[in-house]
N, C-alpha and C positions, 0 to 999 in steps of 0.2 A: 976257582975261587973259594976262598975258605967259607965254612958254615956260617960263621958270623957275618959275613959279608951277604951271603944270601938272605939272611934274617933282617939285615938292615935295609936291603933293597925292597923286601916284600913290605916292612914297615913304612918306607918312604912312599911305595905305591899306594899303600892303605890310606895314608895321610892325605895323598893328593887326590885319590878317588873320593874321600870323604869332603874334602875342600870343594870338590866338583858337585857333588850331591846336595853340600849345604847351599852353595851359589845357586844352583838350579832351583831348589826348593824357595830360596829367598825370592828369586824372580818370579816365580810362579804365585807366591803369596802377597807380595808387596802390591799395593794398590796402584794401578795404571793411570797415569795422568790423562784426563779427558780434555779433548777439544772443547771450546765453548760451544760448538755446535752440537757437539755430542751431549754435553750438559743440558742444554736447551731441550734438545729431543726427548730426553730421558725425563726432564723436568715436565713436559708437556703430557706425557704419558701418565705420570703421577697426578697430574691437575686435571686431565680430561679424559682419560683412558678408561679402561674397563673397570666397571665399580667396584670390584673386589680388589683393586690395585691402587684406588683413589687415595692420595696421602699429600694433602695440599702443602704441609709443613715440609717435606722432603721435597717437593716441587719449588717452593720459595728457596730453599737452601741452595739448590742447583741453579736457579735462576740468578740468585745473588752472585754466584761464583762466576757464572758466565758474563753477566753484568759487569763486574769488576775487572774483566778482562777487555772491556770495551767492545763487547760483541753486541752491535745496535740491536738486532731482534731480542735479545735477553734484556736489555735496557727498556725497550718499550714494554715487554711483557712485565718486568719489574714494576715500572710505572703503572700498569695497569692493575696489579696485585695491589697496590698502595691506593689506586683510585677507588677500586670496588672493595677494598678491605678484605681480600681473600688471604687466610692464613696470617693476616696481620692486621692490626688496627688500621682503619681507612686514614689516610694522611694524604690530602691533596697537595700539599706543599712538597712531599717527597715524590708523589706521582709528577707533579710539575718538573721537579729536577730531573728525574730519570727519563721524562718525555723529552727534554731539552738535550739532555746527553745523546739520545737516540738520534734526534734530529741532526744534531753535529756531526754524527757518524753516518748519515744519509738514510735513515729509516723513513719510508713513506707513511706507514701506520702512525707512527708516533708523530709526524707532521700533521696528519689529519686531526688525531687527538689533541694536540697542543693548539692547533687552529680552532678547535671546537672551545676550548677552555676559553681562549681570548675572546672568541666571538660572544660567548655567553656570560663572560665575566664570571666565570666559574672559578672561585678562590684566587682570582687575580682581577685586576683592574681590566675593565673591558677594552679591546683595542682591536677593532674590526680591521684596521690596515694590516696589523700583524697577522690576524687571521687570514687575510687575503694572500699575504706572502707564503705562510705556510701552506695553505690550501694548493696554491700554485707550485711549490716544491712537490708536493704530493701527487697532484694531477700530472705534473710532467714526468713522473715515474709510473703513470699508469693507475693510479688509485681511482677507482670508479666513483666513489662516494665524494671524494675531494673534487672530482670533475663536475658532479652534480652540484655540489656546494657552489662552485664558482660560476655554473649556469643560472642556479637561483640568484646568485648577488648581482650578475650582469643583466639578468632580466628586470630585476627590480631597481637597480641602480642604487644597490646598498652597498655604501662604502667603497664604490667604483662608479665610474660614469655609466649610465644606462646604455647598453650596448646590445641589441637584441642578436647582432651578428655573432658576436662572442657567445653570447647565452647559448645560441644554437650550435656553435661549434662544441661547447663544452659537454652539452647534452647530448650531442651525436657519439662524443668520445665516449662518455659515460654508458650510453645505451649499446654503443659496440661491444662494450665489455659485459653485457647482460644485465644492466641495472635496471630494475621494473619501472622505478619512479621515472627515470629519465625516458624510458619508452613511452610511459603514459604522457608525460609533458610533451614530448614531441608529437604524439598523436593528437594532442590537444591543439598545438600550435599549427600543424597542418590542417586540421578540421576547422579552426576559426580564422586562419590565416593571420596568426599572431607573428609577425616579424618575418613571415613567409608567404608565398601565394598560396590560397587555399588549393588544397589536393587531398580529395576524399580518399583516393586509393592509397596515398602514404600514409594518411591517418589511419585508415583501416590496418594497414599491414603494422603499424607501431602499436597500435591497440591490441592486434592478435598477439603480438610478442609479449606485452606486458599481461595480457590475460593468460597467457601460458605459463606465467609465473604465479598465477593466482589473485591478481589484483582485482578486487570487485568493481572499482570505477571504470577500468577497461573492459571488463566482461559486461557491464552495463552498456557502455558505448557501442561494443560490438552488437548487441542484441538490439540496439535503437537502430544502427545502420543496416543490419540485414532486414528489419522488419520495414525500413522505409525505402530499401535499395539505394543507400548512399554510397557511391565508390564501388558497388557491387550489385549484381542481381538481386532482387528481393527474394528472400528465402526464410519463410516464417519457422521452419524447423529449426534451423540455426539460430534465429532470433531468440525463439523459446529456450533453446539449449542455453545460450550464454546468460539469458535474463536469469534462469534458474540457477546457474553458477553463482551469478552476482547475488541473488537471493540467499543461496546457502551460505556465502560468506558475509551475510549480514546487511546488506544494501538494501534499505527500504524504498528507494526509487525503484529498484527491480522489482520489489515484492508487489508494489502499486501497479507497474506497468503489467506484469503478468495477469494480474486480477483484470485490470482493463481491458488488455488485448487477447488474453487466452482463458480469461474466466478461471484461473488456477492460482 
């Protein structure tokens, strides 16, 4: 091959290598497209992560990007930002819009939030029948707070026919997911025979679970039951312990009972 041919080949090889290096650098440096799941995950780090990395405005931008792609959890998060006024001026109408979008895409938390807005007439005309439907949607997806809300509505006949059996069912569902208020209510129902047969042992069990979550009313109930031997053998030490727990959580009745029964 002639010398000029070798030179031409070397030049062409150099051009090709340069093109490859340029393309590689371009791919490394260009911004990678994030999925809405990744955008929301990063947004939550900026919103609620380590204090040194908190940046609510960056979180809002990422959440908006994910929400605009129709990602239901991001739509719910954006609604909550507008509802609370986080990194943006509070705007209940925009919160309502994004909650509705998220509900359309099947988000249980958004159904609960929207149900609360309709129930309370929060920046919208009150409509408890809509709140029931929304709570039902959320409850069917396992949202414990929505299940508790349905239990409360059925137990009072609030926008639904009074139905203690349905109330019991939804309280049970919520309690099985560790909802402390539902556990306390079930304890009360079994203690008082409200819609169920009186069962002090079951009452004690539910109070125990609620007390383990720090509910002062449940701690008070346990103290009284241990003191009186209701559903359990009399145990003054346990009675004193639970009354002190309730008193430490600010329960005035527990403070009174401690003075009356234990002079403390």
